[in-house]
C-alpha positions as CSV (number, residue, x, y, z in Angstrom):
1,M,-0.2,84.8,23.0
2,P,-4.2,84.6,23.0
3,R,-6.1,81.8,24.9
4,P,-8.1,79.3,22.7
5,P,-12.0,79.5,23.1
6,F,-13.3,77.8,26.0
7,A,-15.8,76.0,23.5
8,L,-12.4,74.9,21.1
9,L,-10.6,73.5,24.6
10,L,-13.9,71.5,25.0
11,V,-14.4,69.7,22.1
12,F,-10.3,69.0,22.0
13,S,-11.1,67.2,25.6
14,L,-13.7,65.3,24.5
15,L,-11.9,63.7,21.3
16,T,-9.1,63.0,24.0
17,T,-11.0,61.3,26.4
18,T,-13.7,59.8,24.5
19,A,-12.9,55.7,24.6
20,A,-12.1,54.2,21.5
21,P,-15.9,52.3,20.1
22,V,-16.0,48.6,21.0
23,P,-16.5,46.7,18.1
24,P,-19.9,44.5,18.1
25,S,-19.2,40.7,19.0
26,P,-19.5,38.4,16.2
27,C,-22.6,36.1,15.6
28,A,-21.8,32.8,15.9
29,I,-23.3,30.6,12.8
30,E,-23.5,26.6,13.2
31,V,-23.5,24.5,10.6
32,V,-25.3,21.2,10.9
33,E,-25.6,17.8,9.4
34,E,-29.6,17.3,8.6
35,G,-30.3,14.4,10.4
36,A,-27.0,13.2,12.4
37,D,-27.0,17.1,13.8
38,W,-23.0,16.6,13.4
39,P,-21.1,19.7,13.3
40,V,-19.2,20.1,9.4
41,P,-16.6,21.7,9.0
42,L,-15.3,22.8,5.5
43,V,-18.7,24.7,4.4
44,E,-18.0,28.0,2.9
45,L,-21.0,30.8,3.0
46,R,-20.4,32.9,0.6
47,T,-22.3,36.4,0.2
48,T,-23.8,38.8,-2.2
49,H,-20.6,41.1,-2.2
50,G,-17.8,38.1,-2.4
51,V,-17.1,37.6,1.5
52,R,-16.0,34.3,1.9
53,L,-16.9,32.7,5.5
54,V,-15.9,29.0,6.2
55,S,-16.6,27.0,9.1
56,D,-14.2,25.1,11.5
57,N,-13.2,21.8,13.0
58,A,-16.5,22.7,15.4
59,G,-18.8,23.8,12.4
60,R,-18.7,27.2,13.5
61,I,-18.4,30.8,11.9
62,A,-18.0,33.9,13.4
63,C,-19.8,36.1,11.3
64,D,-18.1,39.9,12.3
65,L,-19.7,41.8,9.2
66,P,-20.5,44.9,10.2
67,E,-22.4,45.7,7.3
68,L,-25.2,43.0,7.5
69,F,-26.3,42.8,11.0
70,G,-29.8,43.3,11.4
71,R,-30.4,42.9,7.5
72,E,-31.7,39.9,6.0
73,S,-29.2,39.0,3.8
74,W,-28.5,36.0,1.2
75,F,-25.1,33.0,1.7
76,T,-24.4,31.0,-1.3
77,V,-23.3,27.6,0.2
78,I,-20.7,25.6,-1.2
79,G,-20.1,22.5,0.7
80,H,-18.1,19.8,-1.4
81,G,-20.5,17.4,-0.8
82,Y,-22.9,18.9,2.0
83,E,-25.6,21.3,0.4
84,R,-28.7,23.4,0.8
85,P,-32.1,22.8,-1.3
86,A,-32.1,24.7,-4.7
87,D,-34.6,27.8,-5.0
88,G,-35.9,28.5,-8.4
89,F,-32.9,29.9,-9.8
90,G,-30.7,27.2,-9.3
91,N,-29.1,28.8,-6.3
92,R,-28.2,27.0,-3.4
93,G,-28.1,28.9,-0.1
94,V,-30.0,30.5,2.8
95,R,-31.0,33.5,4.1
96,L,-30.0,34.8,7.6
97,T,-30.1,38.1,9.8
98,P,-26.8,38.2,11.6
99,T,-26.8,40.4,14.7
100,P,-24.2,41.0,17.3
101,G,-23.6,38.2,19.5
102,G,-26.6,36.4,18.2
103,H,-26.8,32.8,17.3
104,L,-28.1,31.3,13.8
105,R,-28.0,27.5,12.9
106,V,-27.9,26.0,9.0
107,T,-28.6,22.8,8.1
108,V,-26.7,21.1,5.3
109,R,-27.7,18.0,3.7
110,R,-24.9,15.7,3.0
111,T,-25.4,13.8,-0.5
112,H,-21.7,11.7,-0.5
113,L,-21.2,8.7,1.7
114,A,-18.3,9.5,3.4
115,R,-18.4,11.7,6.7
116,R,-16.0,15.0,6.8
117,L,-14.5,15.0,10.3
118,G,-12.5,17.8,9.6
119,R,-8.7,19.2,8.9
120,L,-6.0,17.8,10.3
121,T,-3.4,19.9,9.4
122,G,-2.5,23.9,9.3
123,A,-2.9,26.0,11.2
124,G,-6.7,28.0,13.2
125,L,-8.3,24.2,13.5
126,L,-10.7,25.6,15.8
127,A,-10.1,29.6,14.4
128,E,-13.4,30.4,14.2
129,S,-14.6,29.1,17.8
130,Q,-11.9,31.2,19.3
131,K,-12.9,34.3,17.9
132,L,-16.5,33.4,19.4
133,G,-15.0,33.0,22.9
134,L,-15.7,29.3,23.1
135,V,-12.2,27.6,22.3
136,P,-9.5,29.0,24.5
137,L,-6.6,30.1,22.2
138,A,-3.6,27.6,21.8
139,P,-0.4,27.7,20.3
140,E,0.3,27.4,16.6
141,N,3.6,25.8,15.7
142,G,3.8,27.8,12.3
143,V,2.9,25.4,10.1
144,V,-0.5,26.3,7.6
145,G,-0.2,23.9,5.0
146,C,0.9,19.6,4.7
147,D,0.8,18.2,1.3
148,S,0.3,14.0,1.0
149,V,0.8,12.1,4.6
150,Q,2.7,9.0,5.3
151,T,2.0,6.6,8.0
152,A,3.6,4.3,10.3
153,L,3.5,2.5,13.4
154,Y,6.9,2.6,15.2
155,G,8.1,2.2,18.3
156,G,4.4,2.4,20.2
157,R,3.9,5.9,18.2
158,C,2.0,6.6,14.9
159,F,5.0,8.2,12.9
160,W,3.5,11.0,10.2
161,I,5.7,12.3,7.3
162,W,4.1,15.0,4.8
163,G,5.4,16.1,1.8
164,D,6.4,19.8,0.8
165,T,5.1,21.9,4.0
166,S,4.0,25.7,4.0
167,L,4.8,28.3,7.1
168,A,3.3,31.3,8.2
169,R,6.6,32.7,7.9
170,Y,7.2,31.7,4.0
171,P,5.1,29.5,1.3
172,L,6.5,25.7,1.3
173,G,9.1,26.6,3.5
174,I,10.1,22.9,3.9
175,F,11.2,20.7,1.5
176,D,12.4,17.9,2.9
177,G,9.3,15.7,4.8
178,T,8.0,17.2,7.9
179,G,7.4,15.2,10.7
180,A,5.7,14.4,14.0
181,T,4.6,11.3,16.0
182,S,1.2,10.8,17.6
183,A,-0.7,8.2,20.0
184,P,-1.2,5.1,17.6
185,A,-4.9,5.7,17.5
186,P,-5.1,9.1,18.5
187,F,-8.6,9.8,17.4
188,A,-10.5,8.7,20.5
189,L,-13.8,10.0,19.5
190,L,-15.2,10.4,15.9
191,P,-17.0,13.3,15.8
192,P,-16.1,16.3,15.3
193,P,-14.4,18.8,16.4
194,L,-10.5,16.7,15.7
195,P,-7.9,18.2,17.6
196,S,-4.6,18.8,17.2
197,I,-2.7,15.6,17.7
198,Y,1.2,16.1,16.6
199,E,3.7,16.6,18.2
200,Y,6.3,17.4,15.9
201,F,10.3,17.2,15.5
202,T,11.2,20.7,15.9
203,D,14.5,22.0,15.5
204,A,16.4,24.1,18.2
205,A,14.3,27.3,18.1
206,G,11.1,24.7,18.5
207,A,10.4,24.7,14.8
208,P,8.7,22.1,12.7
209,R,12.1,21.2,10.5
210,A,13.1,18.3,8.0
211,V,13.1,14.9,8.8
212,V,13.8,13.3,5.5
213,K,16.7,15.9,4.3
214,M,18.7,13.8,1.2
215,P,21.6,14.9,-0.9
216,G,21.0,16.7,-3.8
217,E,19.5,19.7,-4.9
218,G,15.4,20.2,-4.9
219,P,12.6,18.6,-2.4
220,T,12.8,15.2,-0.8
221,W,9.7,13.1,-1.2
222,I,9.3,9.7,0.1
223,G,6.5,6.5,-0.3
224,G,6.2,3.0,0.9
225,L,7.1,4.2,5.0
226,V,7.0,1.1,6.5
227,S,8.2,-0.6,9.9
228,L,10.2,-4.2,9.2
229,P,11.7,-6.2,12.2
230,D,15.7,-7.1,10.9
231,Q,17.7,-10.6,11.6
232,T,17.6,-9.7,15.5
233,G,14.3,-8.9,16.0
234,R,15.1,-5.3,16.3
235,E,12.1,-2.4,14.9
236,R,13.2,-0.6,11.6
237,L,11.2,2.6,9.8
238,V,12.2,2.5,6.5
239,A,11.0,4.3,3.5
240,A,12.0,5.0,-0.1
241,Y,12.8,8.7,-1.5
242,A,13.1,10.4,-4.7
243,K,14.6,14.3,-5.7
244,I,13.0,16.3,-7.6
245,R,13.0,18.8,-9.7
246,R,11.3,21.0,-12.5
247,H,8.0,20.1,-12.3
248,L,7.6,17.0,-10.4
249,E,10.2,15.7,-12.1
250,E,12.0,12.5,-10.1
251,Y,16.1,12.5,-10.8
252,D,17.6,10.6,-8.0
253,C,16.4,8.5,-5.6
254,G,17.2,5.4,-2.9
255,L,16.6,4.5,0.2
256,C,16.0,5.5,3.5
257,V,16.2,4.3,7.7
258,W,14.6,6.2,10.6
259,D,17.9,7.0,12.9
260,D,16.8,7.4,16.4
261,A,19.2,9.4,18.1
262,A,19.2,11.8,14.8
263,A,15.5,12.0,14.7
264,R,15.6,12.2,11.3
265,F,15.9,9.3,7.6
266,L,19.4,8.9,6.9
267,P,20.5,7.1,3.7
268,A,20.4,3.3,3.8
269,G,22.3,2.4,0.5
270,S,20.2,2.4,-3.1
271,A,18.8,-0.1,-4.2
272,A,19.3,0.7,-7.9
273,G,22.9,0.5,-6.9
274,H,24.6,3.3,-8.7
275,S,26.7,5.6,-7.7
276,A,25.5,9.2,-10.4
277,P,21.8,10.0,-9.9
278,V,19.1,8.5,-12.0
279,P,15.7,8.3,-11.7
280,P,13.4,5.2,-9.8
281,P,12.9,2.3,-11.7
282,A,9.9,1.1,-12.8
283,A,9.9,-1.7,-10.0
284,W,10.0,1.3,-6.6
285,P,8.4,1.0,-3.6
286,R,5.7,3.6,-4.2
287,G,2.9,4.7,-2.4
288,H,1.5,3.0,0.9
289,A,2.7,0.0,2.3
290,A,0.7,-3.0,3.6
291,R,1.3,-6.1,5.0
292,W,0.0,-9.1,3.9
293,R,0.3,-12.9,4.9
294,D,-0.3,-15.5,2.1
295,D,-1.7,-18.8,1.8
296,A,1.7,-20.5,2.5
297,G,2.0,-18.3,5.9
298,R,5.0,-16.0,4.1
299,D,5.4,-12.6,5.1
300,W,4.8,-9.7,2.6
301,V,5.1,-5.9,2.4
302,L,3.4,-4.7,-0.5
303,F,3.9,-1.2,-2.5
304,G,0.9,0.2,-4.2
305,N,-0.8,3.7,-5.2
306,P,-3.3,1.9,-4.8
307,F,-3.2,-1.2,-6.0
308,P,0.3,-3.1,-5.3
309,T,3.0,-3.1,-8.0
310,L,6.1,-4.4,-5.5
311,R,6.0,-6.8,-3.0
312,C,8.8,-8.0,-0.9
313,P,9.4,-10.2,2.0
314,A,8.4,-8.4,5.2
315,R,12.1,-8.2,6.9
316,Y,14.6,-5.0,6.8
317,E,16.9,-7.0,5.5
318,A,14.8,-7.7,2.1
319,F,13.5,-4.3,1.6
320,L,17.2,-3.1,1.2
321,D,17.8,-5.9,-1.5
322,A,16.2,-5.7,-4.5
323,A,16.8,-9.0,-6.0
324,T,14.1,-10.2,-2.7
325,W,11.9,-7.6,-4.8
326,E,9.3,-9.3,-6.7
327,P,7.1,-6.7,-9.2
328,L,3.7,-6.8,-9.7
329,V,0.9,-5.6,-12.7
330,P,-1.6,-3.8,-10.9
331,Q,-5.1,-3.9,-12.2
332,S,-5.5,-0.9,-14.7
333,T,-9.4,-0.3,-14.8
334,V,-12.3,-1.0,-12.0
335,A,-15.9,-1.4,-13.0
336,V,-18.8,1.0,-11.4
337,A,-21.5,-0.3,-9.6
338,G,-24.5,-0.7,-11.4
339,A,-23.3,1.3,-14.4
340,G,-23.0,-1.9,-17.0
341,T,-19.1,-2.0,-18.5
342,Q,-18.3,1.5,-17.6
343,T,-15.0,1.1,-15.8
344,I,-13.1,3.9,-14.2
345,R,-9.1,4.3,-14.1
346,P,-7.5,4.6,-10.2
347,H,-5.3,7.7,-10.3
348,S,-3.9,7.1,-6.5
349,G,-5.2,5.6,-3.3
350,A,-4.3,2.8,-0.7
351,I,-5.7,-0.9,0.2
352,A,-6.1,-2.4,3.8
353,W,-7.4,-5.4,5.0
354,N,-10.7,-4.9,6.8
355,V,-11.6,-7.5,9.5
356,W,-15.2,-5.9,9.9
357,R,-15.7,-6.7,5.8
358,R,-13.1,-9.4,6.0
359,R,-12.2,-8.3,2.6
360,W,-9.9,-6.2,1.1
361,V,-10.6,-2.7,0.9
362,T,-9.2,0.3,-1.3
363,V,-10.4,4.0,-1.3
364,F,-9.0,5.9,-4.1
365,L,-8.9,9.7,-6.6
366,Q,-10.7,8.5,-9.9
367,H,-8.5,10.1,-13.3
368,E,-9.9,12.7,-14.8
369,G,-13.5,12.4,-12.6
370,R,-15.9,14.5,-13.0
371,P,-17.4,16.9,-12.0
372,S,-13.9,17.7,-10.2
373,G,-11.0,16.3,-12.8
374,H,-9.0,15.3,-9.6
375,G,-11.4,15.2,-6.6
376,E,-13.6,12.2,-6.8
377,I,-13.4,9.5,-4.2
378,W,-14.0,5.6,-4.8
379,Y,-14.3,2.6,-2.4
380,A,-13.9,-0.8,-3.8
381,E,-13.6,-4.5,-2.3
382,A,-11.4,-7.6,-3.3
383,P,-11.0,-10.9,-1.7
384,A,-7.1,-10.6,-2.3
385,P,-4.5,-7.9,-2.2
386,T,-3.7,-8.3,-5.9
387,G,-7.3,-8.3,-6.8
388,P,-9.8,-8.8,-8.7
389,W,-11.0,-5.2,-7.2
390,G,-14.5,-3.8,-8.2
391,P,-17.2,-3.2,-8.5
392,A,-16.3,0.3,-7.6
393,V,-19.0,3.0,-5.0
394,K,-18.5,6.8,-5.3
395,I,-17.9,7.8,-1.7
396,L,-16.9,11.4,-1.8
397,T,-17.0,14.4,-4.9
398,H,-15.9,17.9,-4.7
399,E,-16.8,21.3,-6.5
400,N,-13.7,22.3,-8.9
401,Y,-11.5,20.8,-6.2
402,T,-8.6,18.6,-5.8
403,F,-7.9,16.1,-3.2
404,Y,-5.4,13.7,-4.2
405,N,-3.1,11.0,-2.6
406,P,-6.0,9.5,-0.4
407,A,-4.2,7.5,2.8
408,L,-6.3,5.1,5.0
409,H,-5.7,4.8,8.7
410,A,-6.7,1.1,9.5
411,G,-5.5,0.6,12.2
412,F,-7.1,3.9,14.4
413,T,-10.5,2.2,15.2
414,P,-11.2,-1.5,16.6
415,P,-11.1,-4.3,14.3
416,D,-14.4,-4.9,14.8
417,S,-15.6,-1.5,13.8
418,P,-17.5,-0.9,10.6
419,V,-16.0,3.0,10.3
420,L,-12.7,3.3,8.3
421,L,-11.2,6.7,8.5
422,F,-9.0,8.2,5.5
423,E,-7.6,11.8,4.6
424,G,-6.1,13.3,2.0
425,T,-4.8,16.5,0.1
426,F,-7.2,19.1,-0.3
427,T,-6.1,22.0,-2.7
428,R,-6.6,24.0,-5.4
429,E,-4.0,22.8,-7.5
430,F,-4.8,20.9,-11.0
431,A,-8.5,22.8,-10.5
432,N,-9.8,24.9,-13.0
433,H,-8.6,27.9,-11.3
434,A,-10.7,27.8,-8.1
435,E,-9.8,30.3,-5.2
436,P,-7.9,29.0,-2.3
437,T,-10.3,27.9,0.8
438,P,-9.2,29.8,3.3
439,R,-7.3,27.6,5.8
440,Y,-8.0,24.3,4.4
441,D,-6.4,24.9,1.2
442,Y,-3.1,22.7,0.8
443,N,-4.2,20.4,3.9
444,Q,-5.1,16.7,4.9
445,V,-9.1,16.1,5.7
446,L,-10.2,13.6,7.4
447,Y,-13.0,11.6,6.4
448,R,-15.2,8.2,7.6
449,L,-17.3,5.9,6.0
450,D,-19.4,3.7,7.4
451,L,-19.1,0.4,5.9
452,D,-22.2,-1.1,7.2
453,D,-24.0,2.3,5.0
454,P,-26.7,-0.3,2.6
455,A,-25.2,1.9,0.1
456,L,-21.9,0.3,0.2
457,A,-23.9,-3.1,-0.5
458,P,-22.7,-3.2,-4.7
459,A,-19.1,-3.0,-3.6
460,R,-19.6,-6.7,-2.4
461,A,-20.8,-8.2,-5.9
462,R,-18.0,-10.0,-6.4
């Protein structure tokens, strides 16, 4: 067999011994709020050829597009309440020249009153910072999306229960309530970046598991999560549940109580008193719970979404006895501050007593708002939990995206603090053919509202 030419052997040797090319380091892009210098999560930079880059909880983006390195490039800015000035064609964005290992800064102006703190649930909270080597890699639990949240203080911990949950291994992998606990006031630092705060209830393999699985087909959703004392003084964590089928149809309901030994909710009898599946009655512990002591010194727990539709004595035994429940008629519309006779319809939300304002406060989603049909969030006040509520001030808007079921975290800040925290579900559902925002879609996003902001003064008109 003839020997191959020397030149061919040399080429072969070079091909087999040359090291693989080292990819260029990404360019760090930092997104900050104009005037405050706060990092801004959930700001999208979109290139002219359709690549989407989204800032993480630290406001950072790892731009790893070699085709743009060293080239001036236009990035459209989509910020859901954070924006760049419009140019002569109405385009809002910025020109940047990314370089390998470089650092760029984009300043955006906040156009709404609420300030975004970051994403609470899902995977990769600081993924862009990790790609830049600025934050160490951390273990992930496989949860990538969490629907609406219920919270309550129980046993010295904050309990968190979410609705349908998406997993990395399958869409909507948990249909019966994912649960976790955290410190009672988990946000020690209000500026971003938000860390992971949850200790999930897990299965034998260490994966997050369902904690509200009830008999019957379909998902289990809960509402009215609250901790109440029983007649012995023991603290009991309770909620109302509904079984879901078809398109959001509630076909069965019941009450449930947390079992410490099993670390899950168990049925606690049905206040509807039925043996066959029936949907929840009109008077049912829906939405979020709020504690209230009336002028006569009686303690109540109120249930509503956002305004109270039901109250019962603040005792465990009363919660289980529908005969003690009292239906309430909620306010159907709220006046808009500074808009004459204009009113809006609340869709979902929560109420809480605020020590700093010395009034009841609410954050709620507008029914069929604009520009986003299910993404416009308002703030209002009232002298009592039953109203009258308003006038309302818009505090948050979205660009063709949904932000539903906002929940208040009144106990997460000191009583004398003017900061009010709230979160909601950020999702493309119910929007107009919106593309899902990477990592953020179908997750909980946290905001802060500074109640000493002069722009909120019209809410005190009553």
